[in-house]
Structure formats: C-alpha cells, structure tokens
C-alpha positions in Angstrom: -1.6 -13.5 -21.8 -4.2 -15.7 -22.4 -6.9 -13.9 -21.0 -5.7 -10.6 -22.5 -6.1 -12.2 -25.7 -9.1 -12.9 -25.6 -10.5 -9.5 -24.2 -8.7 -8.5 -27.1 -10.9 -11.5 -29.7 -13.7 -10.5 -28.1 -13.2 -6.5 -28.7 -12.1 -6.9 -32.0 -15.8 -9.0 -33.0 -17.7 -6.7 -31.1 -18.6 -9.0 -28.5 -18.3 -5.6 -25.7 -19.5 -5.4 -22.3 -20.6 -2.3 -20.8 -18.2 -2.2 -17.9 -14.5 -3.0 -18.0 -12.8 -2.5 -14.8 -9.0 -2.8 -15.5 -7.6 -2.9 -12.0 -4.2 -4.3 -10.6 -0.5 -3.4 -9.7 0.7 -3.7 -13.5 -0.4 -0.7 -15.6 1.2 -2.1 -18.8 -2.0 -4.2 -19.8 -4.4 -1.7 -18.0 -3.2 0.8 -20.8 -2.9 -1.8 -23.8 -6.3 -2.7 -22.9 -7.5 0.3 -22.9 -6.1 2.0 -25.7 -7.2 -1.1 -27.8 -10.9 0.1 -26.9 -10.1 3.7 -27.3 -8.6 3.1 -30.6 -11.2 0.2 -31.7 -14.5 -0.1 -30.7 -15.8 3.4 -32.7 -14.6 4.3 -36.2 -12.9 8.5 -36.5 -15.9 9.9 -37.3 -18.2 8.2 -34.6 -15.0 9.3 -31.6 -15.8 12.9 -32.0 -19.3 12.9 -30.3 -19.4 9.7 -28.3 -16.0 8.9 -27.1 -14.7 10.4 -23.5 -11.7 10.6 -21.3 -12.0 11.4 -18.0 -9.7 11.4 -14.6 -10.5 10.0 -11.8 -9.1 13.3 -10.1 -11.7 15.7 -12.0 -15.1 14.0 -11.8 -17.1 12.0 -9.5 -18.9 8.5 -9.3 -22.4 11.0 -10.1 -20.7 12.6 -12.9 -19.5 9.5 -14.6 -23.2 8.2 -14.8 -24.5 10.7 -16.0 -22.2 10.8 -18.6 -22.6 7.2 -18.8 -27.3 7.0 -18.7 -26.9 9.5 -22.3 -27.4 7.4 -25.7 -25.0 7.6 -28.4 -25.3 10.4 -31.3 -25.6 8.3 -35.2 -23.5 5.4 -33.7 -24.0 2.2 -31.8 -21.6 3.3 -29.2 -20.4 5.7 -26.7 -17.4 5.4 -24.9 -16.6 6.6 -21.9 -12.9 6.0 -20.4 -12.2 6.9 -16.6 -8.2 7.2 -16.3 -6.8 7.2 -12.9 -10.2 5.7 -11.4 -8.2 4.7 -8.3 -8.6 8.7 -7.3 -12.1 7.6 -6.5 -11.1 4.8 -4.1 -13.3 6.4 -1.8 -16.4 6.4 -3.7 -16.2 3.6 -6.1 -19.0 1.6 -4.8 -21.6 4.0 -5.4 -21.0 2.9 -9.2 -22.5 -0.3 -8.1 -26.4 1.0 -8.2 -25.3 1.8 -12.2 -23.6 -1.5 -12.6 -26.6 -3.4 -11.7 -28.7 -1.9 -14.9 -26.0 -0.8 -17.1 -26.7 1.8 -20.4 -26.3 -1.5 -23.3 -25.4 1.6 -25.5 -22.6 2.6 -23.2 -18.9 1.1 -23.1 -17.5 2.5 -19.7 -14.2 1.4 -19.0 -12.0 2.0 -15.8 -8.6 2.2 -15.4 -8.4 1.4 -11.4 -3.9 1.5 -11.5 -1.3 0.2 -8.9 -3.9 -1.5 -6.6 -7.2 -3.2 -6.8 -11.0 -2.6 -5.9 -11.6 -4.6 -2.4 -13.8 -8.0 -3.9 -15.9 -7.6 -1.1 -17.6 -4.5 -2.1 -20.6 -4.2 -4.1 -19.0 -2.8 -6.8 -17.0 -5.5 -7.3 -19.4 -8.2 -7.5 -21.7 -6.4 -9.8 -19.1 -5.2 -12.2 -18.2 -8.8 -12.7 -21.5 -9.9 -13.1 -22.6 -7.1 -16.3 -19.1 -6.7 -17.0 -15.8 -7.8 -17.4 -12.8 -7.4 -14.6 -9.8 -7.8 -15.5 -6.7 -8.0 -12.9 -3.5 -7.0 -13.8 -1.1 -8.5 -11.1 2.8 -8.2 -11.2 5.5 -10.3 -13.0 7.9 -12.3 -10.4 11.3 -10.8 -11.5 12.1 -14.4 -12.9 8.9 -14.4 -15.9 10.2 -11.3 -17.4 12.7 -12.2 -19.4 10.6 -14.6 -21.0 7.9 -11.7 -20.7 10.3 -9.6 -22.6 10.9 -12.4 -25.5 7.3 -12.8 -25.8 7.0 -9.3 -26.5 9.6 -8.7 -28.8 9.0 -12.6 -31.1 5.7 -10.5 -33.2 8.1 -7.8 -33.6 10.4 -10.2 -35.7 12.9 -9.1 -32.9 15.3 -11.7 -30.5 17.5 -11.1 -27.5 19.5 -13.0 -25.5 19.6 -14.1 -22.3 22.1 -11.8 -20.8 20.3 -8.8 -22.2 17.3 -9.8 -21.0 18.4 -10.1 -17.9 20.4 -6.8 -18.0 16.9 -5.2 -18.4 15.5 -7.1 -15.3 17.9 -6.3 -13.4 17.6 -2.2 -14.4 14.2 -2.0 -14.2 12.8 -5.2 -12.1 9.7 -5.5 -13.2 8.1 -2.6 -14.3 6.6 -3.9 -18.0 6.0 -0.5 -19.3 9.5 0.5 -18.5 10.4 -2.1 -20.3 8.8 -1.9 -23.0 9.4 2.0 -23.5 13.2 0.5 -23.5 12.4 -1.7 -26.0 10.4 0.8 -28.2 13.9 2.8 -28.3 16.1 -0.1 -29.5 13.0 -0.7 -32.1 13.8 2.4 -33.8 17.7 2.3 -34.0 17.7 -1.6 -35.3 16.4 -3.3 -38.2 13.7 -6.2 -38.1 15.0 -9.3 -37.3 18.0 -7.9 -35.0 19.2 -9.7 -31.9 19.3 -7.5 -29.0 22.7 -7.7 -27.3 24.2 -6.8 -24.3 26.1 -3.9 -26.4 22.7 -2.7 -27.9 21.5 -2.1 -24.5 24.7 -0.8 -23.3 24.9 2.1 -25.9 21.4 3.0 -26.6 20.0 3.0 -22.7 22.9 3.4 -21.1 23.0 0.3 -19.1 26.4 -1.1 -18.0 27.2 -4.6 -19.7 30.1 -5.2 -17.6 29.2 -3.5 -14.3 25.9 -4.3 -13.3 24.5 -6.8 -10.8 24.3 -9.6 -13.1 28.1 -9.7 -13.8 28.9 -8.7 -9.6 27.1 -11.5 -8.9 28.9 -13.9 -11.8 32.1 -12.7 -10.5 31.1 -13.5 -6.5 30.3 -17.0 -8.3 33.6 -17.6 -9.3 35.8 -15.9 -6.6 37.1 -13.6 -9.4 38.3 -11.3 -6.9 39.6 -8.5 -9.2 36.5 -8.3 -11.3 33.9 -8.2 -8.3 36.1 -5.2 -7.0 36.5 -3.5 -10.2 32.7 -3.8 -10.5 31.9 -2.7 -6.4 34.1 0.0 -7.4 32.0 1.5 -10.1 29.3 0.9 -8.2 30.4 3.4 -5.2 30.9 5.9 -8.1 28.0 6.1 -9.5 25.9 5.4 -6.3 22.6 6.9 -7.7 22.6 4.2 -10.5 23.4 1.4 -8.3 21.4 1.5 -5.2 23.5 -1.2 -2.7 19.9 -2.2 -1.8 19.2 -3.8 -5.1 23.1 -4.8 -5.0 22.0 -6.9 -1.4 18.7 -7.9 -2.4 19.9 -9.5 -6.2 22.7 -11.3 -4.5 21.0 -12.5 -1.7 18.7 -14.2 -4.2 21.4 -15.8 -6.2 22.8 -17.4 -2.9 19.3 -18.7 -1.4 18.9 -20.3 -4.8 22.6 -22.0 -4.5 21.7 -23.3 -1.4 18.0 -24.6 -3.0 20.6 -26.5 -5.6 22.9 -27.2 -3.0 19.9 -29.4 -1.5 19.0 -31.1 -4.9 19.6 -35.3 -4.9 19.3 -34.6 -9.1 22.3 -31.8 -10.3 21.5 -32.4 -13.5 21.9 -28.6 -15.8 17.7 -28.8 -16.6 16.7 -29.7 -13.7 18.5 -27.5 -11.6 17.0 -24.8 -14.0 13.5 -26.1 -13.4 14.0 -26.5 -10.1 15.1 -22.9 -9.1 13.5 -21.0 -11.8 16.2 -19.7 -14.5 17.0 -19.9 -18.4 19.0 -22.7 -18.6 21.8 -20.3 -20.0 22.7 -19.4 -16.6 22.8 -22.7 -15.1 26.9 -23.2 -15.6 27.3 -20.0 -13.3 25.3 -21.7 -9.9 27.0 -25.2 -10.9 31.0 -23.3 -10.7 29.2 -21.3 -7.8 28.3 -24.6 -6.3 32.2 -26.0 -6.3 33.2 -22.2 -4.8 30.8 -22.3 -1.8 29.7 -25.2 0.1 26.4 -25.3 1.9 28.1 -24.2 4.9 29.2 -21.0 3.6 26.4 -20.2 1.4 23.9 -20.7 4.9 27.0 -18.1 6.4 26.8 -15.9 3.5 22.9 -15.6 3.4 23.2 -14.4 7.2 25.1 -11.7 6.2 23.4 -10.5 3.5 20.8 -9.8 5.7 22.6 -8.4 8.2 23.5 -5.8 5.3 20.3 -5.6 3.8 19.7 -3.6 7.8 22.9 -1.7 7.1 22.0 -1.0 3.5 18.8 1.0 4.2 20.9 2.9 6.9 19.9 1.1 10.2 22.9 0.3 12.4 25.6 1.6 9.9 26.2 5.1 11.3 26.4 6.9 7.8 29.4 4.5 6.3 29.5 5.6 2.3 27.8 2.8 0.6 31.2 2.2 -1.2 32.7 1.1 1.9 29.8 -1.0 2.8 30.3 -2.9 -0.4 33.6 -3.6 -0.1 33.6 -4.8 3.5 30.2 -7.0 2.0 32.8 -8.3 -0.5 35.2 -9.4 1.5 33.0 -11.2 4.0 31.2 -13.5 0.8 33.7 -14.1 -0.8 37.0 -15.3 2.4 
C-alpha cells in the first residue's frame, strides 16, 4: 500500500517516469495505477492526439516502440498504455533496447497481468533502471479482511468482521472481485453505514447462515444439528459451495487449532497474533480447543487430507458431493 501511495503521489506531482512496468498476479492494483495514469497525466484536450491504448494480442513490440518514439502534439507528454502486455511474453525482451534510452516525452505503461516478467531478463533490468517496476502480489487470505476495512474507511463505510469474512470465503483473495461487490453495496447503502452479513446476503447473494464460515464454527462448537443443516444446504447447492473449497477451509481451521494447542500462552490476544486472525474470532477457536483434544485435531487433519483428494475425484468412485460431505462431518465430529 505504501508503494502504491508513493507512486500515485509522484504521478500527481508530475514526477513521471518514461516507462511503467506494472506486473504480477494481483490485477487490482495494476488496473488502478494504469487507470490513474490514463486519467491524470494529460488533460482532456491533450488526450485526443496524445493518448493511446494498445492491446498485447494486437501489436508487436516493434509497433509499441514505433509509437513510443513519436513526439507529442501540443502537449508535454504522450501516454501509451499497453493492456494485456503478458500476451507479448515471448518477445517482451525486445523492448530492452528502447528501455535503455526511452523517449523522455513518452509515458509508456505496460500492464503485464497474472504473472511477472522474469527478473533475469534484460527488459526487466533496463526498465528498473530507467523507469518504474511495480510488482502486484496476491494477498494471503488472512490479510484480505483488513484490506477490505482499509479500502472502505476513506469512503466512510465500515464492515463487521463476519461480513468481511463472508466476502473472503466466497471470493477468496481476488481483490478486483471483492472491490466490485463493495462498489455494489456502496450504491445501495448510504455513507457512514456499517456493512453487515444481512447486507451481504441481500445484495450479493451469499447466505449469512449457510456458508463455510458458519460450518467451521458449528464443527468447532460440536453443534451437530447446525453442521448437518449447512452440509445439506451445500449438497443441494453444489455449484455455489464446491467441496474442494469447504475441505480447504476446514483444513485451515484445524491446522490453526493445532497451532493453538501448541501455545503455552492461550491469552486471546496472543492466540489472535499467533494464528493471524481477527480477535473477534478467537472465542470460536477457544471453544473448539475444549471440544477437540490435540490427538483428535491431528486425526482430523489426516482425514481432511484424505477427503481433499476425494473432493478432486480421486478414489471416490463418483460418490456425490453431498454424501462425501456427510461422511466427512461424521468422521470429524465423532
């Protein structure tokens, strides 16, 4: 976040570089930075002659260099944005010669998504010297809820821990998808609102009662009836609740629980810090700690590894997902 803020501040102050290589698995910040350059470097009158958007699948590196070497018309800069630049991955290194001596009046932006340019390549090294290389890495899922809160705060919205967790469990760590859903909520909710699980359910369609978060909570509390109801709902809605995701999240829960068993200091604050969760959720782990001794936790981790393979269709002999989930529930809770 600090690096992004600094880049935006530099662009705002017209402290511009001739080449920006925006790369990495997380596309959210690549799009944000590229859009900021597109919107703010030139004024509306200058954009008509001096701003160009190209797509990697439609151009060659030679085309890009040809455009980049031109001079702006009645403006200090021209801006060339190459979207989907990863489509040029086989030839991108040809850009190294231009990067050694780039046109100072051209701002060339390369949106290289879903992966990164090999740092051993000449093009990476030369752009790093003459321009800016920004690598956008995926957040770990345990970091995403905090990211959601930080994104909402400047817009005068807050979110409950459970609502944030619902978004993470449904959308994973795809920041662009999460941001799109948050934008929808901000359209229907007035400023200074707190986003709740009810808002998530009503406007996004994620059930506040039948989700992996509630399933883990029910398993931890050994609430058999609630866990069975959720598993029945999952079995009836397999497309929205793939078993492979459920197994992965329950596995993560028991892995964290094993860590808690190993802590000498089980103070809630220390537990939250050790397993990297919001303190709001610590009580659920402490309840599970009483219900599952270390030996059972270890056994459950082994069971979940076995069902992870089965959920991917190996050795399950086409057993329906619902039946596998019911069997898994019995093995974990008894």
